[in-house]
Structures are given as structure tokens and as C-alpha cells.
TORZASE-537862 format. One line per 2 residues: number of its first residue (from 0); their letters; for each residue x, y, z of N, C-alpha, C. Coordinates in steps of 0.001 Angstrom, whole numbers. Layout:
<pts>
NUM> a> X,Y,Z,X,Y,Z,X,Y,Z; ...
</pts>
This chain:
<pts>
0> my> 111843,131320,103347,111432,131689,104692,110666,133006,104633; 109947,133282,105740,109216,134536,105845,109813,135397,106954
2> av> 109735,136699,106744,110242,137645,107724,109435,138934,107614; 109478,139716,108660,108888,141044,108645,109987,142028,108292
4> rm> 109785,142805,107218,110782,143788,106803,110144,145159,106670; 110966,146179,106853,110528,147555,106614,111427,148172,105549
6> ha> 110798,148760,104547,111515,149395,103437,111541,150908,103574; 110761,151433,104531,110695,152874,104766,110305,153103,106215
8> fg> 110543,154298,106717,110116,154666,108054,108643,155077,108017; 107947,154844,109150,106555,155273,109166,105714,154544,110189
10> dp> 104414,154451,109891,103468,153822,110810,103576,152296,110697; 102754,151555,111448,102890,150086,111439,102742,149444,110059
12> dv> 102082,150139,109133,101881,149556,107807,103180,149370,107033; 104269,150026,107447,105537,149856,106721,106170,148502,107012
14> lq> 105665,147801,108013,106173,146465,108321,105484,145461,107406; 106244,144853,106518,105701,143947,105519,106108,142506,105815
16> fe> 105125,141623,105785,105369,140188,105973,105715,139610,104612; 107002,139250,104386,107497,138940,103057,108252,137611,103021
18> ev> 108321,137051,101845,109188,135887,101623,110583,136398,101269; 111588,135935,101981,112964,136401,101781,113896,135193,101732
20> dk> 115129,135435,101318,116117,134362,101274,116507,133919,102684; 116638,132646,102846,117096,132097,104122,118584,132384,104284
22> ps> 119001,132930,105431,120425,133253,105603,121273,132006,105794; 122551,132163,105521,123530,131098,105776,124484,131582,106857
24> pg> 124832,130732,107808,125729,131176,108871,127155,131357,108370; 127783,132439,108750,129169,132679,108398,130101,132128,109465
26> rk> 131330,132532,109410,132324,132082,110383,131916,132549,111777; 131990,131637,112742,131620,131901,114130,130146,132266,114280
28> qv> 129327,131768,113351,127896,131980,113435,127170,130641,113408; 125919,130660,113902,125028,129515,113758,123710,130002,113186
30> lv> 123019,129117,112491,121688,129428,111993,120677,128940,113021; 119814,129865,113472,118812,129545,114479,117428,129554,113845
32> ev> 116699,128479,114038,115284,128423,113679,114524,129170,114776; 113964,130303,114431,113354,131175,115431,111983,130647,115842
34> ha> 111764,130509,117136,110462,130106,117662,109702,131303,118236; 110427,132293,118726,109783,133488,119269,110767,134649,119238
36> as> 110226,135858,119061,111042,137074,119021,110357,138139,119869; 111140,138841,120639,110590,139849,121540,110348,141172,120815
38> vn> 109373,141922,121306,109101,143281,120829,109580,144253,121904; 110399,145224,121492,110958,146198,122419,110653,147616,121943
40> pv> 110640,148597,122848,110395,149979,122426,111337,150455,121325; 112569,149963,121318,113505,150380,120277,113002,149973,118893
42> dw> 112178,148925,118818,111679,148465,117523,110774,149507,116866; 109808,150034,117643,108923,151035,117025,109618,152388,116859
44> ki> 110621,152664,117689,111382,153890,117477,112175,153817,116172; 112764,152660,115899,113449,152459,114618,112453,152580,113471
46> re> 111286,151950,113622,110274,151981,112564,109841,153411,112226; 109764,154255,113240,109325,155632,113031,110467,156573,112644
48> gk> 111695,156037,112509,112826,156879,112145,113331,157742,113275; 113060,157322,114521,113428,158111,115686,114619,157527,116435
50> yp> 115326,156618,115790,116487,155989,116409,117673,156242,115484; 118535,157189,115837,119544,157679,114885,120548,156646,114407
52> vv> 120671,155525,115112,121625,154497,114685,121209,153905,113344; 119906,153880,113069,119390,153325,111815,118936,154469,110916
54> qe> 119581,154593,109759,119273,155645,108791,118577,155051,107562; 118042,155927,106726,117318,155471,105542,118202,154633,104625
56> rd> 119490,154943,104599,120406,154177,103746,120544,152723,104200; 120159,152431,105455,120275,151071,105980,119096,150182,105584
58> lp> 118025,150778,105066,116825,150025,104724,117003,149266,103412; 116294,148133,103214,115324,147544,104140,116012,146754,105257
60> iv> 115321,146628,106372,115847,145849,107486,114750,144956,108061; 115184,143911,108746,114304,143077,109555,114466,143536,110999
62> pg> 113400,144004,111665,113531,144443,113057,113718,143259,114003; 113890,143598,115286,113942,142572,116325,115326,142357,116875
64> rd> 115478,142497,118183,116801,142408,118806,117000,141163,119658; 115933,140413,119954,116169,139198,120746,115215,138085,120332
66> ia> 115755,136869,120410,115024,135686,119927,115301,134476,120813; 114436,133475,120661,114689,132143,121221,114359,131128,120136
68> gk> 115153,130068,120057,114916,129085,119019,115852,127902,119117; 116016,127216,117991,116806,125988,117942,117882,126103,116873
70> vv> 119095,125676,117193,120210,125708,116249,120009,124616,115195; 120057,125024,113913,119842,124054,112835,121026,123936,111879
72> el> 122002,124837,111987,123170,124760,111113,124336,125497,111763; 125544,124958,111597,126737,125561,112173,127601,126175,111079
74> ge> 128126,127374,111337,129092,127975,110443,130491,127475,110742; 131469,128014,110047,132859,127604,110245,133355,128003,111631
76> dv> 134235,127167,112193,134916,127436,113456,133964,127538,114644; 132848,126844,114573,131932,126776,115714,132107,125410,116361
78> td> 132532,125402,117609,132849,124132,118273,132055,123881,119543; 131482,124929,120139,130847,124759,121445,129330,124889,121398
80> vk> 128746,124776,120195,127293,124782,120024,126930,123551,119202; 125784,122946,119509,125378,121721,118820,124098,121926,118028
82> ig> 123974,121177,116939,122728,121143,116187,121607,120658,117108; 120472,121332,117066,119340,120957,117904,119309,121640,119264
84> qq> 120384,122325,119623,120441,122989,120922,119455,124157,120972; 118743,124272,122076,117816,125384,122275,118586,126563,122863
86> vf> 118456,127716,122219,119242,128882,122609,118364,130121,122651; 118907,131169,123274,118310,132500,123157,119434,133500,122972
88> af> 119114,134664,122389,120192,135573,121992,119714,137018,121941; 120656,137919,122234,120506,139357,122044,121281,139689,120768
90> ld> 120587,140145,119742,121180,140339,118424,121803,141726,118285; 122737,141851,117345,123309,143162,117073,122384,143940,116131
92> me> 122740,145203,115845,121885,146056,115044,121814,145632,113585; 122755,144812,113137,122782,144385,111745,121926,143149,111491
94> tg> 121381,142559,112553,120641,141306,112438,119263,141475,113052; 118215,141032,112358,116863,141165,112878,116233,139833,113210
96> gy> 115425,139800,114257,114842,138561,114734,113424,138280,114298; 112775,139219,113596,111392,139010,113172,111347,138140,111912
98> gd> 111745,136909,112007,111743,136033,110842,111840,134577,111239; 111733,133702,110242,111765,132263,110510,113141,131777,110942
100> yv> 114200,132404,110390,115569,132003,110704,116432,133249,110851; 117514,133113,111612,118472,134204,111744,119853,133612,111984
102> av> 120865,134199,111352,122255,133803,111586,122795,134625,112747; 123287,133938,113777,123658,134600,115028,125130,134344,115345
104> nv> 125840,135391,115710,127205,135260,116216,127180,134429,117499; 128042,133418,117589,128014,132531,118761,128339,133281,120051
106> gy> 129003,134431,119950,129300,135213,121145,128115,135950,121709; 126994,135927,120981,125807,136650,121418,124753,135753,122042
108> ls> 124907,134448,121935,123842,133559,122386,124239,132740,123592; 123243,132106,124165,123429,131245,125341,122415,130118,125266
110> pk> 122699,128966,125904,121648,127965,126048,120418,128582,126707; 119246,128229,126218,117996,128746,126764,117800,128259,128204
112> pr> 117260,129097,129085,116937,128605,130427,115999,127402,130354; 116318,126380,131079,115508,125151,131042,114085,125395,131521
114> el> 113932,126316,132455,112641,126531,133091,111685,127394,132267; 112132,127944,131150,111299,128847,130362,110857,128210,129061
116> tm> 109668,128576,128621,109236,128240,127272,110014,129109,126282; 109908,128798,124996,110545,129628,123978,110007,131064,124039
118> te> 108717,131181,124206,108102,132515,124271,108661,133309,125440; 108750,132691,126596,109282,133380,127768,110759,133718,127586
120> aa> 111511,132778,127016,112949,132996,126834,113221,134156,125889; 112409,134297,124845,112613,135383,123891,112433,136753,124540
122> av> 111693,136810,125631,111435,138082,126314,112624,138571,127133; 113627,137732,127316,114674,138029,128290,115867,138828,127756
124> pl> 116486,138474,126634,117848,138954,126350,118063,140464,126373; 117392,141229,125518,117649,142669,125493,117324,143318,126830
126> aa> 116172,142975,127400,115764,143590,128663,116731,143251,129789; 117129,141980,129872,118035,141568,130944,119422,142168,130773
128> mt> 119920,142214,129512,121232,142819,129274,121207,144312,129581; 120117,144993,129218,119993,146412,129533,119978,146627,131041
130> ag> 119203,145812,131739,119128,145937,133191,120474,145642,133845; 121078,144524,133480,122334,144121,134117,123482,145057,133808
132> qg> 123648,145424,132543,124743,146326,132188,124521,147719,132763; 123257,148154,132825,122971,149457,133418,123256,149488,134912
134> lf> 122840,148449,135605,123044,148403,137061,124497,148176,137451; 125152,147219,136799,126454,146759,137270,127635,147304,136465
136> dc> 127589,147190,135137,128716,147647,134330,128818,149169,134324; 127685,149847,134110,127690,151320,134113,127471,151893,135509
138> gg> 126558,151293,136253,126194,151841,137553,127080,151422,138701; 127833,150333,138522,128731,149885,139584,128022,149458,140851
140> lr> 126774,149019,140758,125996,148661,141946,126639,147505,142697; 126766,147677,144011,127387,146667,144863,126445,146261,145985
142> rg> 126766,145147,146607,125983,144644,147728,125855,145717,148807; 124641,145872,149330,124394,146813,150398,124080,148233,149945
144> qr> 124245,148512,148647,123932,149848,148159,122434,149986,147883; 122038,151245,147646,120635,151568,147420,120456,152058,145980
146> vl> 119413,151528,145320,119166,151904,143934,117692,152271,143762; 117434,153290,142959,116080,153665,142558,115927,153338,141078
148> ih> 114944,152512,140753,114689,152090,139378,113379,152709,138922; 113444,153584,137938,112234,154193,137402,111605,153271,136359
150> gg> 110290,153071,136475,109605,152192,135529,109813,150732,135848; 109649,150371,137100,109988,149025,137554,109077,147915,137065
152> ag> 107926,148251,136479,107011,147204,136009,107211,146868,134541; 108033,147633,133829,108236,147415,132400,109165,146262,132102
154> gv> 109439,146081,130809,110261,144952,130387,111636,144952,131015; 112330,146085,130968,113650,146191,131599,113514,146311,133101
156> gh> 112578,147129,133541,112458,147431,134957,112186,146230,135833; 111288,145342,135405,110937,144225,136294,112093,143241,136425
158> la> 112951,143164,135397,114150,142340,135525,115233,143057,136325; 115302,144383,136196,116294,145153,136953,116069,145031,138449
160> iq> 114815,145060,138878,114524,144889,140307,115100,143569,140810; 114830,142519,140071,115263,141187,140509,116779,141032,140447
162> la> 117413,141580,139414,118865,141493,139317,119537,142262,140447; 118997,143428,140772,119565,144210,141878,119459,143440,143194
164> kt> 118365,142722,143390,118205,141947,144617,119183,140775,144670; 119497,140180,143504,120484,139086,143517,121852,139594,143951
166> rg> 122124,140871,143748,123396,141466,144137,123383,141952,145588; 122233,141821,146248,122137,142236,147650,121917,143716,147831
168> aw> 121307,144377,146844,121035,145809,146932,119652,146053,147535; 119457,147263,148069,118150,147749,148503,117528,148469,147315
170> va> 116247,148149,147017,115646,148633,145770,114381,149428,146028; 114348,150640,145491,113118,151426,145387,112746,151511,143917
172> tt> 111449,151642,143635,111031,151752,142245,109780,152603,142123; 109630,153247,140961,108434,154024,140668,107579,153267,139665
174> vs> 106279,153164,139983,105322,152483,139100,103966,153154,139254; 103001,152745,138435,101628,153205,138628,100976,152389,139737
176> ql> 99843,152876,140211,99132,152197,141296,98778,150760,140931; 98513,150519,139637,98134,149180,139178,99246,148154,139371
178> di> 100491,148604,139425,101628,147677,139440,102320,147564,140798; 101759,148172,141815,102399,148151,143133,102569,146723,143650
180> df> 101500,145931,143601,101587,144551,144104,102572,143732,143276; 102580,143953,141964,103465,143210,141071,104927,143407,141445
182> vt> 105379,144646,141576,106796,144880,141860,107143,144549,143307; 106155,144608,144182,106399,144174,145564,106710,142688,145593
184> rl> 105978,141909,144811,106239,140461,144733,107607,140177,144126; 108085,141082,143283,109405,140893,142670,110539,141187,143645
186> ga> 110216,141830,144775,111240,142067,145784,111564,143525,146066; 110855,144477,145444,111134,145894,145701,110933,146211,147179
188> dq> 111871,146946,147753,111802,147297,149166,110926,148522,149414; 110886,149445,148466,110027,150615,148556,109419,150862,147182
190> vv> 108104,151043,147156,107392,151272,145899,106723,152631,145956; 106986,153447,144941,106427,154794,144866,105408,154846,143731
192> dy> 104188,155235,144056,103146,155439,143055,103374,156816,142432; 103899,156846,141210,104268,158126,140612,103055,158998,140300
194> es> 101856,158403,140329,100650,159176,140054,100191,159985,141259; 100615,159605,142449,100150,160302,143653,101282,160773,144556
196> er> 102523,160370,144276,103666,160744,145104,104805,161272,144238; 105601,162161,144805,106829,162605,144151,107977,161839,144794
198> fe> 108655,161057,143991,109665,160151,144547,110746,160886,145313; 111101,162114,144878,112175,162837,145548,111790,163281,146956
200> ev> 110499,163205,147290,110040,163579,148628,109941,162396,149573; 109953,161175,149034,109724,160007,149896,110856,158980,149865
202> vr> 111757,159058,148896,112863,158100,148819,114109,158709,149436; 114668,158014,150412,115915,158481,151010,117030,158397,149983
204> pv> 118129,159155,150182,119203,159187,149177,119687,157795,148763; 119934,157643,147461,120352,156360,146905,121712,156517,146234
206> dl> 122383,155381,146056,123695,155385,145405,123573,155418,143880; 122459,154890,143367,122302,154765,141919,120855,154980,141539
208> vl> 120640,155708,140441,119328,155785,139800,119444,155146,138428; 118609,154141,138147,118513,153576,136810,117265,154178,136174
210> dl> 117481,155071,135205,116397,155830,134600,115926,155154,133324; 114686,154660,133346,114075,154023,132181,112904,154836,131659
212> ig> 112785,156091,132132,111647,156951,131799,112061,158209,131055; 113099,158905,131548,113575,160132,130914,112759,161349,131293
214> gd> 112971,162439,130562,112205,163663,130756,112327,164253,132137; 111197,164741,132659,111157,165370,133980,111578,164397,135082
216> tq> 111236,163124,134910,111632,162117,135903,113145,162069,136028; 113842,162093,134901,115297,162087,134938,115842,163349,135606
218> dr> 115296,164500,135264,115780,165754,135827,115647,165783,137348; 114542,165273,137866,114301,165281,139308,115126,164251,140053
220> sf> 115676,163281,139305,116398,162178,139946,117704,162611,140590; 118281,163713,140128,119533,164177,140731,119351,164474,142214
222> ev> 118132,164826,142594,117861,165228,143977,117951,164077,144964; 117838,162834,144497,117818,161702,145432,119144,160952,145485
224> lv> 120163,161460,144795,121454,160774,144787,122369,161271,145902; 123089,160353,146510,124111,160740,147481,125253,161413,146741
226> sg> 126060,162159,147457,127242,162761,146847,128137,161659,146278; 128530,161803,145025,129330,160770,144379,128514,159648,143774
228> gr> 127173,159749,143887,126304,158734,143308,126276,158818,141790; 125470,157941,141193,125471,157865,139733,124042,157731,139199
230> lv> 123793,158431,138091,122545,158287,137342,122879,157661,136001; 122194,156558,135687,122391,155855,134418,121067,155848,133666
232> st> 121078,156324,132422,119859,156383,131612,120003,155525,130367; 118931,154793,130054,118909,154000,128836,118326,154789,127659
234> ln> 117910,156037,127913,117166,156781,126904,117959,157891,126236; 118755,158607,127006,119494,159737,126448,120638,160102,127389
236> ep> 121520,160937,126904,122619,161416,127746,122072,162405,128774; 122221,162132,130061,121736,163062,131079,122512,164371,131059
238> dv> 121977,165365,131757,122564,166703,131839,123849,166644,132680; 124986,166713,132009,126276,166589,132692,126526,167786,133606
240> ek> 126117,168972,133178,126300,170162,134007,125497,170055,135292; 124282,169564,135182,123454,169400,136372,124054,168351,137301
242> ar> 124591,167292,136718,125239,166268,137524,126408,166865,138299; 127163,167726,137642,128302,168362,138307,127842,169242,139470
244> ey> 126730,169931,139270,126192,170773,140339,125833,169960,141573; 125313,168762,141342,124895,167908,142458,126042,167036,142987
246> gv> 127185,167086,142350,128315,166280,142802,128139,164802,142542; 127480,164471,141414,127246,163076,141061,127735,162831,139632
248> ra> 127679,161581,139206,128057,161218,137842,126800,160796,137081; 126769,161085,135794,125595,160751,134989,126044,160283,133613
250> tg> 125397,159240,133134,125775,158703,131830,124588,158034,131159; 124575,158085,129830,123633,157307,129055,124354,156114,128453
252> fm> 123639,155053,128151,124312,153894,127588,123347,153089,126729; 123919,152273,125869,123168,151345,125033,123699,149946,125294
254> ak> 122821,149025,125615,123244,147663,125934,123867,146989,124718; 124800,146081,124983,125493,145361,123923,125350,143856,124133
256> pn> 125261,143088,123050,125160,141632,123184,126365,141048,123927; 126088,140075,124781,127156,139431,125543,126659,138062,125989
258> gk> 127092,137029,125289,126615,135686,125582,126951,135197,126971; 128118,135569,127496,128497,135131,128839,127579,135731,129889
260> ql> 127263,137005,129737,126338,137631,130680,124939,137026,130556; 124541,136709,129321,123235,136107,129117,123166,134722,129760
262> ya> 124276,133984,129698,124319,132674,130351,124152,132817,131866; 124773,133847,132437,124623,134076,133882,123159,134371,134230
264> ia> 122475,135133,133364,121057,135409,133582,120263,134103,133537; 120593,133231,132585,119900,131948,132472,120044,131129,133755
266> qf> 121218,131196,134369,121426,130459,135619,120544,131000,136735; 120444,132316,136833,119558,132918,137839,118110,132471,137623
268> id> 117694,132413,136360,116325,132009,136051,116090,130556,136447; 117010,129677,136088,116840,128260,136405,116936,127981,137898
270> qg> 117587,128879,138629,117672,128748,140086,116476,129368,140790; 115556,129959,140026,114350,130546,140609,114539,131930,141191
272> qi> 115674,132577,140904,115920,133902,141465,115352,135026,140595; 115072,134722,139329,114521,135715,138415,113401,135065,137616
274> rv> 112310,135784,137461,111244,135330,136579,110920,136439,135587; 110410,136059,134439,110089,137028,133396,108581,137070,133203
276> ev> 108064,138260,133015,106631,138474,132816,106358,138757,131336; 105570,137888,130711,105117,138115,129340,103655,138524,129397
278> qr> 103381,139761,128995,102011,140262,129097,101181,139944,127865; 101809,140036,126689,101055,139848,125451,101864,139015,124460
280> ty> 101154,138252,123630,101792,137538,122523,100984,137786,121255; 101697,137785,120112,101083,137969,118801,101773,137027,117818
282> pl> 101088,136658,116740,101792,135940,115665,102734,136898,114949; 103750,136350,114305,104741,137168,113620,104100,138107,112607
284> sq> 103066,137661,111912,102427,138473,110881,101754,139721,111442; 101562,139784,112773,100932,140949,113407,101956,141789,114166
286> ag> 103184,141834,113662,104248,142580,114334,103912,144063,114454; 103309,144642,113415,102953,146053,113465,101963,146348,114560
288> qa> 100943,145518,114696,99957,145694,115762,100612,145551,117129; 101499,144570,117254,102185,144360,118534,102998,145581,118930
290> qe> 103725,146156,117967,104507,147354,118262,103614,148517,118679; 102506,148697,117978,101641,149842,118254,100952,149710,119608
292> vq> 100519,148510,119955,99904,148304,121264,100919,148568,122368; 102145,148089,122179,103169,148333,123189,103445,149822,123341
294> km> 103446,150547,122229,103712,151984,122263,102593,152751,122969; 101345,152386,122697,100212,153198,123118,99628,152806,124469
296> eh> 99808,151555,124891,99167,151084,126113,100182,150812,127217; 99680,150835,128440,100527,150507,129590,101017,149066,129473
298> sr> 102288,148855,129635,102853,147509,129514,103436,147055,130842; 103077,145849,131224,103720,145181,132358,104533,144034,131780
300> gk> 105837,144060,131969,106657,142997,131404,106818,143169,129908; 106801,142056,129166,107194,142045,127759,106059,141615,126813
302> tv> 106236,141985,125547,105406,141560,124432,106262,140671,123519; 105701,139548,123065,106493,138585,122297,105714,138160,121052
304> le> 106458,138034,119941,105922,137483,118702,106217,135987,118669; 105179,135190,118477,105354,133745,118389,105484,133350,116928
306> vr> 106654,132831,116579,106953,132463,115190,106576,131022,114916; 106867,130149,115869,106488,128739,115776,105896,128307,117098
308> h> 104947,127385,117055,104326,126873,118283,104851,125466,118575
</pts>
């Protein structure tokens, strides 16, 4: 089989398209024939050595955290998955999706949404799990509450808007002028053009801020939270002292694979309540280019590597 591997940290050239051994599924695992794998910002951060979870001693690795494909082999003690079943999965840090095959823990995968192609399905897992766990597990968002989502047009953000609406929340989001119509169609109740407006001056107090941007945007977000509100960041640990000053709670988090939650997302998709936006696709052999374009250019929705057509 072929896979994209990195043997060192660095620029896109460190991603090598190589022939490697085909994995075998272990206990409670299945072997998935990969049809598509998503590209996420964490991928190029790992490649550049800017993601502390992955150290030089861990190399070489195959990047990629989410895939869609077909089950072709069952490991021991697997009873609820069938050969030939179409699935999608959010992978753990020890497993990479940029390859022809991947052995996946059955607790991390779900049947693929019927309404999505393999390419579209591969775009969902990491982004949807990050959005859902950030909003609900960490943020405690409930029906009738108000949430501000920074970066609402991105891979995580555009799914977060839709997930928040399924919970009956009121949603504000910050985007560029180019994406105002896009996030409005997704259901955002208030859209702030961050290029011409300061969100803290136009958004009424909210119960939750989901921060997908960081930096100055995160620092200013404390100003729009109600007393006892919460700021959740996917990028870094927010300033706890500042949170205390404002009488709010703040936390950073990293999404974790969860097949049951992914199955719930699949149901929302098949019911027409959530749609996924794929902006760009590349062949697997151009993974480095895909990562660099995602890093350097404005992205709406997701970028996906097509492994099989």
C-alpha cells in the first residue's frame, strides 16, 4: 500500500509518498480501505513541529485524523461491523489517515451518512467532534442560550453553527465579508464582519464563546460573556486570571474520538439538519500542497484528499 509519511519536521517537502506495509487490524479494530482523508490545521502544525503532542521521537508518522472508506477486514472481538460497510472515523493520534488502508478502533467509527459521498464524509469527523464537544461537552450549551462562534465559515465553525441551531441556541458568528451570505444560509442569527466591525461592540452578551481563532480575538471575547458564562478555545488555554476578573469560566480542550457522537452527527446529516462544505480536493500524492494551501489561503469549509475515486 501507499501512504504519506513524514520522517522529520519541516516544510511540505517532508511529506513523502511511500510504499509501506499494509496494517493488520488488532483486537476491537477493523481494517478500512480509505477512499478519502480530510486535511485539518492540526496536520500542518504537526508537520512543522508546532504541535507538542507529537515529538521527534514519534517520527516517522502518517498524518491525518479523519477518513471515510469501506471495511475490508475484521479484527478479533468485532461483532457489530460488517465487511463492506461504508464508514467514517475520527482517528487517534497514533493512527494516520493519509494512506490506502488504516486499522481503526471500532469505538472511533460510525456508519457513513447515506446522503454524503466519501469525499464529503471524510470532511466531517474531526471538525464535527471538535464543534460538538466544544459546544456541548465543554461549553454546556443548552436550548435558548446564546453563543458566539469565532471563525464560523471554517471547517469547525460552519458545522458548529449548524450543531448549535439543532440544540435550539441563538448563534452569532464572526467571518469575513466574503462569507456573510454563506453563514447566514447555515442559520446564523447575527453575522459580524470582523474586517469592519468589532464584535464586542455589536453582539449582546452571550452565554458561551467558542473560540476558533485565538490571539486578540480570544482576549476581547471576555467582554461579551454574561456573568457565569464560559469561553471554550480549541487553540490554547485561555487566560484564567482574566476569566476570574470577568466572573466567567474559560477552558481549552482537544477533541477526542467518539463513535457514538459521530453516529449522532450522521443522523443529523441524513435528516438534512447539517450539511458539510468541501472547498478543495487533492489527490493523496499532493498532501503537502493541500496542507500549504489550507495554511496560506482563506478557507471556507474543508479540504479533502481523495485516495480512491
